[in-house]
N, C-alpha and C positions, 0 to 999 in steps of 0.2 A: 760672270754670265757670259755664255757662249753665245757669240753672233754668226749666223749664215749668210754670207755675199751672194747674192741670185743676182747676174747682171748688173745692174747698177744702182742695187737695194740691197739694205740688209734686213735678215727674219731675225728677231730675238724678242728676247720680255720686256726689255725696255725700250725699244725702236718704235716705229709708228707701226699700228696696226695691219696688217697681210692678210687680202682676204682670198680663198680658196675657193673657188665657185664653178661651176657647170654643172651639166645633165648627170646624172646618178652613170650613165651608161652610154655609148654611142651606141645610138639608133637607125641615123642618117645622116650623111655629108649636108643636108639644108638644118635642121636644126642646131648641130652641132655646131655650124658655122655663124648662125643668127644669133646663136646666146653666149656666143666667144663675140663678138661684132657688139652686142649689144652691152655684155659688162664692162668692153673695154670702153663706150662708151663713157659710159658710166666713171669709171676709175678717170680718165680725164677730166669729166666735168667736176669731183670732188676729189682728184688730186688722191688718188690712193693706187698701191701696188696689188698687182691682182695675178694669181697663178690661176690658169684656167683647170679643171676638173673634171676627167670624165674617163670609165672605165670602158679598154676595148674588150674586155671580158668577164664576166661574171662569172666564178667558178661558184662561190655558196649561194645554192639557191632554197627556196623552201621548197618546190615540189621539182618533180620530173619534168613539167610542164613551162615551170618559169624559164624567161628567155634569158639566154646567157650572151650572146654577139652576134652580128650579122657577116662575120669573118674577120677573123684577127689580124690576118695581112691588110685588108680593109681598113678596121678601125682604128689601125695603127698609121695607113695615111692618111686617114682624115686627123686625127689629130696632130701630125706633122705640117698636114695645112695650115693647123691653126694657129700653132707654133712659126710656122715663116709666115703664111700673109698678116697675123695679124703682130709677128713680133713680143709675143708674148709665154711667159715657161709656162711646161704643161706638167701637171701629176698625172700615174695612171696606178692601176693596183696591178701588183703582181702575186703569183699562188705556186709558184713553183721556181726553183734555181736556173732550171731553163729558160724560164721567162722573163727572168732580170737581166740575162744577156738580150735576148732579143728586143725588151722592151726602152731597156738603156740607149740604144742605139737612136731610138725617136725623143723622148721624155727627158726632161730635167729632173723629175723626183718620179723616184722609185714608193710604191703607199705598200705595207706591207697590215692586209686586214684581220680584222681584231680577233679575226679566230685563230690565225696560226702566228699571232705574236710571240709563241715561243717554238716556232719551229726553224732549229737553229742553222740548218743547211740552207734554208730561205733567206735568213738572216744577212748570213754569211756573205752566199752568193750576192745579194743586194749590195751588200759593202764592199766587194770588192771590184764592183763594177764604178767607183769612182764617184757615182751620182749622190746628192741629196736623199736620204732613208728617211718618210715619215712611216712612222710607228704607231698604229692606232691600238690602245690599250683595250686588251682582251674583255669583253663583259663578264667573267668569271675570275679577274684579275687583280688585285688590291695594287692600288697608287705605287707602291714603294716597291713593288716588284717589276717594273718598267724598268727600271736601271738593269737589270739584267740580261734583259730586249738588248738596251742601247749598247752593253759591254760586247755581245756580240758581234754586234757592227763594227763597234769598237775594235775589235779584235786583229782587222783586216786592216789598220791604219786609216780608215774616215773614220772620222769625227764631228760629219756634215749628219746632225740626227734631231728630225723633230718627233716631239712623243705626242700623241693626240687621244683626249678626254671625248668618249663618245657615249657614256651611260654602262652602268652596271645592271644584271639581270635583278628582278625586284618580285619573286616568284616565275609563277609562269607568266609567257606571253607579256611581258612589261616591262620595261627600263626606267631607273632614277637617275638621276646624276648627283652626285655627292660633290659638292665644289671643293670641300677638303683637298678633292685628288687632282685638282690644277694647284693648289699650295704647296702638298709634299710632293707632285712633280718638278715643279719647279723648282726645290730642294737639288736637284739632280744637275741644274743652271742652263740644261738645254734649252731651247726654245718650246713653249707647250700651245700648241692647237686645241682649239677647242671645235667639235663638233656638232654643230646646233640642230642639224637634221635628223641624223641617226638617233640623235640622244631621245628624238619623240616616237622613235619608232617601237609598235606593239610586235614585236618579233613571232611568226608562225603562230598567226590567226587565220586556222584553214589553209588556204593553199598561197596566200601572199600575206606577208607580210602587212599591219594595221600601222596606224600612226594617230598621232597629234597636232597636226599643224600649228594648231593657235598659240602651243606652247613654245616656238622656234623664238620669236622673239625675245620675250621675258628670259627666256635660258638665256640667249645670248648677250644679251646686256650684265647678266648677272656674272656669266664668265669675265664677258671683258673688263668690268669693274676690276676683277682682282689681279689684271697684269696679266695680259700672254700676247705673241708673238701673233697668232692667226686666228679667223675664224672659219670654217672650214662647212661650206654652204653648198647643198645639192640641189638645185633650181632649173625648170625644167618650165616652157611658156605657157604647156597645159599636164600640170601634173598628172589628171583623172586619165590620160591617154600614154601618160609614161608607158615603158616597158619595161619599168625597174623602179620598187620603194615610190608608186605611185601614192602611197597614203602619205607619203612623209617628205616630196618635195618641195620648197617653197613655191612658190606662184613666181617668175619672172617677174612680173610687172611689181611684186611687192619686195623687190630684191634693194631698191632705190631707200625705199623709207629705216628697212634694217641696216642697211648703212652709213647711212648720215647718222641715225639713234646712235650706233657704236660705236662711228667714231668721233661723236661728242663725249663721251664718257672716256674714253680710251684717253683724248688728249687732257681731260681732266686727272687721269688717275697718273697719266707719265708726264706733267705740267708743261704740256706743251701749248696753253693757252697764250 
């Protein structure tokens, strides 16, 4: 089983559950910093390791009118503030080989969006940065094929790889989570992440994606019962006002309940009680 060392903790399927959490996208400095501070306080209260997540840019959007970024330089500066002010590692998406170089100067983990998980040039560029690379499983991809995506990063000599499940297309405008995929991807021995918020999306319903957030907690609990390395959670103080994924982000005030309930399951599964 492969573990990845990040700062003062390990990410691994047999290690303590890590939480990757934050707003979908950097909207402004206040929301970003306040959310990071809130989650950090929860991590201190409940003794868990936390990676802050927010996209400095959103390239895959439902429509031309969808929000993309407040400005790439400004958004990256805000993520740098999160990292420096709160001493927490940071994850963000990249969409091109050029972005891999730019974002790697700020963040600790480069995330490959699901729709781009087969983009060879992107995966190789991410691997060459030496950063941890989180590859999201494409909604169109079977879990056993994620090894091919990982091998592209591994070809650069970088074995710091995470694999993330985020749901599979189920007809039009819906996703379904096949929990067998977590078991199958664990066979790769890489740390496995479950994205419990994108998994409840209903893609492309009109000009925005819909969602069923009432299923976030039960799906998260089911995934953690399998024994994974991390939960990925997009969370926002006021999801309905969010500029991206407003229908599927977890309200920030509900995050503590999700964390405490999944920690209990993780402890039982990994026999840490």
